[in-house]
N, C-alpha and C positions, 0 to 999 in steps of 0.2 A: 413421328418426327417432331411434332409440335412439343411433346413432353421433353424430348432431348434438348430442344432449344431453350425451353424454360429452365431446365436444370442447369444447362451450361451458363445461362445468364446470371444465375445467382451463385455459382461456384466462386469461391475465393481463390486467389492466386496461391499456389503452393508455398511460395516464399513468404507470403503474408501469413498463411496458416501456420508455418513454422515459427515465425516471429511472434504471433499471437500466443502460441503454445509456450514459448519461452517467457513471455510476459505473464502468463497465467502462473507459471512456476515461480517467477519472481514475486508475484503478489502473494502466493501461498507461503513462500519462504519468509517474506516480511511478516505475514500473519503469525507464523510460528515463532519468529523472533520476538514479536510483541508479546506473545503468550509467555515466552521465557522471561522477558522483562517484567511482566506482571507477577510471575512467581517470585522473582527476586524482591520486588517491592513488598509482596505479601510476607515474605520471610523477614523483612525489615520492619514489619508492623506499620507500613505506610499504605494503609488501605485505599486512600484517595488516589495515590500514584498507581497502585495496582489496578484499581477500577479504570483509570484513564487508559492504561496500557491494554487492558482487556477490551475496552471500546475500540482501540486501534486495531487489535487482533481481529475483532468482528468486522470492522470496516474493510480491512485488507481481504478478508474472505469474500465479502460482498463484491469487491472490485474483481477478484478472480472469477467469481461466478458471472458477473456482467460480461467479461471477456469470453468466458467459456460458452455462455448462451449465445453470444453474438457469433462466435466461430461456428457453432452448430447451425444457427439460423442461416448462415451463408454457405452451408454445405461442406464445411471443413471438418476434418477429423481431429478429435481431441487426443492429445498424447500427453498423459500426465507423467511428469518427471519425479524422481525421488527428491524429497525435501530433507536437507541436512538438519541434524539436531541443532536447536538454538542454544545460544549462550545463556546461562542462567546466573552467573556470578559477575558482579561488577564492584567497583570500589566506592562509587558515589552515585547519587541520583543524577548529578550533572554529567557524569560519564555516560550514563544510560541515554540521556537526551542528546548528547553529542553524537553518539553512535546512531541514534534514531534519525537525526538530521542527515548524517552521511548516507544512511539507507534510503531516505526519501529523495535525496539529491541523485543517487544512482537510479532510483525508480523514475525520476523525472527525465534523466538522460535516456533511459531505455524507451520511455513512452515517446519522447521526441524522435528517436531513431525509428520507432515503429510508424509514427506519423509521416516521417520523411519517406519511408518505404512505400506507404500507401500513396503518397503524393507522386513518387516516381512511377508507380504502377497505375496511376490514374484511377485509383479506387476511391471515389468520392464518398461512398457509404461508410467505408472504414474511417476515412478522415473525419467524417461527421461524428461517428461513434467515439472516436478518440478525443474529440474536442472536450468532452466532459472530463476525461481523465487529465488532460492538460490543465484545465481550470482547477480541478481538485488538487493537483500537485502544488499549485501556488498556495492554496490554503494549508496543505500539509506542512510545507516548508516554513511558512509564516508561523504556524502554531508551534512547531518545534523551536524556532528561533525565539519566540516570545518566552517560552518556558526556560530556555537556556539563559536568556538575559536576566530573568528573575532569579534563577538559581545562582547565577554569578553574583548578583547583587546581594543575595542572602549570605553567601559564603558558608561559614561554619555556624551560623546562628540557628540554634535548634528551634526557637520560637518561629523564625521565618520559615523553616522547613515544614513545621507543623501547620503553619498558615497555608503554605503551598499545597500540602497534602489535603487539607480541607477544601481548598479552592478547586483542585483538580478532581476531587471526589464528587463535586457538584455537576460535572459534565454528564450529560444524558446522551444516550445512544441516538436519540432523534436529532441531535445537534450536528450529526455527521454531515 
């Protein structure tokens, strides 16, 4: 009987487990999208942009794994959804970053909804776990907005684009 009580106390609410599974899928979809964006930049010989997007890809995978591990630690079942093929063609680097910002804003909205569900279900552990993601999303959106602002300032200036390529290529994975 004691083991059943312990197991029951750590089990996550089924609605929250479903929402976490959906967020895992969203993080993996974003990861795959960033990988597609990286290949676009690689084909444009913009290695710095490609590397930056590859770091984004890796970061989103880490986010998905944090959620997946948390769900398992709480006794929830993982249900991995199919991930759609990412877009790999774009018209400009600016378009890529505008799409990235939209994707991050959608992710923020989803995490906020997940947090609200945890609040409604009085699941303090999940709220605590999600706080890191909420803070991370502020950084993600700001990062995209900064690159967009610089790309808009650069316009069609090739020298400016090459400068940005060099600057973005200096980003290290540890900076995540």
